C-alpha positions in Angstrom: -8.1 0.6 26.1 -10.1 -2.6 25.7 -11.7 -4.0 22.6 -14.4 -6.6 22.2 -15.0 -8.9 19.3 -18.3 -10.6 19.0 -19.1 -13.2 16.3 -22.7 -13.9 15.7 -24.3 -17.0 14.0 -24.9 -15.4 10.6 -21.3 -14.4 9.8 -21.9 -10.9 11.1 -18.9 -9.5 13.0 -19.2 -6.5 15.3 -16.0 -4.8 16.5 -16.4 -2.2 19.2 -14.6 -0.6 22.1 -16.8 1.2 24.6 -20.4 2.4 24.4 -19.2 5.7 22.9 -17.8 3.9 19.9 -20.3 1.1 19.8 -21.1 0.3 16.2 -18.4 2.5 14.7 -17.3 -0.4 12.4 -19.6 -3.1 11.2 -18.2 -5.6 8.7 -20.8 -8.0 7.2 -20.1 -11.1 5.2 -22.8 -12.9 3.2 -23.1 -16.7 3.5 -21.0 -17.3 0.3 -18.1 -15.2 1.8 -17.7 -13.7 -1.7 -18.8 -10.2 -0.7 -18.1 -8.0 2.2 -19.6 -4.7 3.1 -18.2 -2.2 5.6 -20.4 0.7 7.0 -19.3 3.4 9.4 -20.8 6.4 10.9 -19.5 9.3 8.8 -18.6 11.5 11.7 -16.5 8.8 13.4 -14.4 7.4 10.5 -11.1 8.5 12.1 -12.1 7.2 15.5 -12.8 3.8 13.8 -9.4 3.8 12.2 -7.8 4.8 15.5 -9.6 1.9 17.2 -8.3 -0.5 14.6 -4.7 0.6 15.2 -5.0 0.3 19.0 -6.6 -3.1 19.0 -4.0 -4.5 16.6 -1.1 -3.1 18.6 -2.4 -4.8 21.7 -2.9 -8.0 19.9 -6.6 -8.1 20.5 -7.8 -8.2 16.9 -6.6 -9.9 13.7 -7.8 -8.1 10.6 -8.3 -9.8 7.2 -7.2 -8.2 4.0 -10.8 -7.8 3.0 -11.3 -5.6 6.1 -8.4 -3.3 5.1 -10.0 -3.0 1.6 -13.3 -1.9 3.3 -11.5 0.7 5.4 -9.6 2.0 2.3 -12.9 2.3 0.5 -14.4 4.4 3.3 -11.4 6.7 3.5 -11.3 7.1 -0.3 -14.7 8.8 -0.2 -13.1 11.4 2.1 -10.3 12.1 -0.4 -8.0 12.3 2.6 -4.5 11.4 1.3 -2.8 11.7 4.7 -5.1 9.1 6.2 -4.8 6.9 3.1 -1.0 6.9 3.4 -1.4 6.0 7.1 -3.6 3.0 6.3 -1.1 2.0 3.5 1.8 2.2 6.0 -0.1 0.1 8.5 -1.0 -2.5 5.9 2.6 -2.9 4.9 3.5 -3.5 8.5 0.8 -6.0 9.2 0.1 -7.9 5.9 2.8 -10.3 4.6 1.6 -10.4 1.0 -0.9 -8.0 -0.4 -3.7 -9.5 -2.5 -4.7 -8.0 -5.9 -7.9 -6.7 -4.4 -6.0 -4.8 -1.7 -3.4 -3.5 -4.3 -6.3 -2.3 -6.4 -7.9 -0.6 -3.4 -4.7 1.3 -2.7 -4.3 2.4 -6.3 -7.9 3.6 -6.3 -7.3 5.5 -3.1 -4.2 7.3 -4.4 -5.9 8.1 -7.7 -9.0 9.5 -6.1 -6.8 11.6 -3.8 -4.9 12.9 -6.8 -1.6 11.2 -5.9 -1.0 9.7 -9.3 2.7 9.1 -8.8 2.0 6.9 -5.8 -0.6 5.1 -7.8 1.8 4.5 -10.6 4.5 3.2 -8.2 2.1 0.6 -6.9 0.9 -0.3 -10.3 4.4 -1.0 -11.4 5.1 -3.6 -8.7 2.0 -5.7 -9.5 2.9 -8.6 -11.7 -0.6 -9.9 -12.5 -3.1 -7.1 -13.1 -6.7 -7.3 -13.9 -8.9 -4.9 -15.9 -9.8 -3.0 -12.7 -6.1 -2.4 -12.0 -5.5 -0.9 -15.5 -8.8 1.0 -15.6 -8.3 2.6 -12.2 -4.9 4.1 -13.2 -6.1 5.1 -16.6 -9.0 6.9 -15.0 -6.6 8.6 -12.6 -4.5 10.0 -15.5 -7.7 11.0 -17.4 -8.9 13.0 -14.4 -5.7 14.5 -12.9 -3.3 14.2 -15.9 -1.1 14.1 -17.7 -3.9 12.8 -20.0 -1.3 11.5 -22.5 -0.4 8.8 -20.0 -4.0 7.5 -20.1 -3.5 6.8 -23.9 -0.1 5.2 -23.3 -1.4 3.0 -20.5 -4.4 2.0 -22.7 -2.1 1.0 -25.5 0.0 -1.0 -23.1 -3.2 -2.7 -21.8 -4.0 -3.7 -25.3 -0.5 -5.2 -25.8 -1.0 -7.2 -22.6 -4.3 -8.6 -24.1 -6.4 -7.2 -21.3 -9.9 -6.6 -22.6 -11.2 -3.1 -21.7 -14.6 -2.7 -20.3 -17.1 0.2 -20.6 -15.4 2.1 -17.7 -12.1 1.8 -19.4 -13.5 3.3 -22.6 -15.2 6.1 -20.6 -11.9 7.0 -19.0 -9.9 7.2 -22.2 -12.7 9.1 -24.0 -12.6 11.6 -21.2 -8.8 12.0 -21.7 -9.5 12.5 -25.5 -12.1 15.1 -24.8 -9.8 17.1 -22.4 -6.9 17.1 -25.0 -9.3 17.5 -28.0 -7.5 14.5 -29.5 -9.8 13.7 -32.4 -7.7 10.9 -33.9 -7.6 9.0 -30.7 -11.3 9.6 -30.2 -12.1 8.2 -33.6 -10.0 5.1 -33.0 -11.8 4.5 -29.7 -15.1 5.0 -31.4 -14.3 2.2 -33.8 -13.2 -0.1 -31.0 -16.4 0.6 -29.1 -18.5 -0.3 -32.1 -16.6 -3.6 -32.5 -17.0 -4.4 -28.8 -20.7 -4.0 -29.0 -21.1 -1.6 -26.1 -22.0 1.4 -28.2 -25.6 1.3 -27.0 -24.4 2.2 -23.5 -25.9 5.6 -22.8 -22.8 6.7 -20.8 -20.6 5.7 -23.7 -22.8 7.5 -26.2 -22.9 10.6 -24.0 -19.1 10.6 -23.6 -18.7 10.4 -27.4 -21.0 13.3 -27.8 -18.9 15.3 -25.3 -15.6 14.3 -27.0 -16.8 15.3 -30.5 -18.2 18.5 -29.1 -14.9 19.3 -27.5 -13.2 18.7 -30.8 -15.8 20.9 -32.6 -17.1 18.1 -34.9 -20.7 19.3 -34.7 -22.1 16.9 -37.3 -20.8 13.9 -35.3 -22.2 15.5 -32.1 -25.7 15.5 -33.6 -25.3 12.0 -35.1 -24.2 10.4 -31.8 -26.8 12.2 -29.9 -29.5 11.0 -32.3 -28.2 7.4 -31.8 -29.0 7.5 -28.1 -32.1 5.4 -27.6 -33.0 7.0 -24.3 -32.2 10.6 -24.4 -32.3 11.3 -20.7 -31.0 14.2 -18.6 -27.4 12.8 -18.8 -27.5 12.9 -22.6 -29.1 16.3 -22.8 -26.8 17.8 -20.2 -23.8 16.5 -22.1 -25.1 18.0 -25.4 -25.8 21.4 -23.9 -22.5 21.5 -22.0 -20.5 20.4 -25.0 
């Protein structure tokens, strides 16, 4: 099985095997090399990964860590844990030292696939974490449980002086709503006001949902009225709550 690697003038790399798999993987880098985008044909994702394995085994293709992150992103959308673990195993065999971006991609993959224990194990070995690392695992606990761990991790994040962003708050509020933990929800609400992101419509809508789940009807109406653009997201949250 032969592979062909063709590098064009504008930093566009095409990796293909035969006409039947032509264009299965296309990784494009912009001129600043700061962003990379991977696109694949949805019906041929597994063939693309198979091609990657074969070409590396034969020594025909050297893959950058950014490429692995692209592949993980694609397979994360499929929620295919078995394939995700296969990619992880392959990365461990071929990458000497994993970057933070690649670690984060693996944690995100495990969380999206519902394998929180694997995500936690990876999280534990990372010495220098960024806000995405923390938020990804918090979101995993908020979605799949136990939700109490989302609170514990958020508190630990604060102790480490990592500033939460809007996605972090959305994840913890989600955990509060599921557990109907009003005290935690109120504390988060105060933090959100202090962090000056309370005008974010998703944040406001999540607060509406949290207070509704906790049966604090007056706060539900108050928070809903504070939403400047009461779009379909806000109304759906109010009705569902």
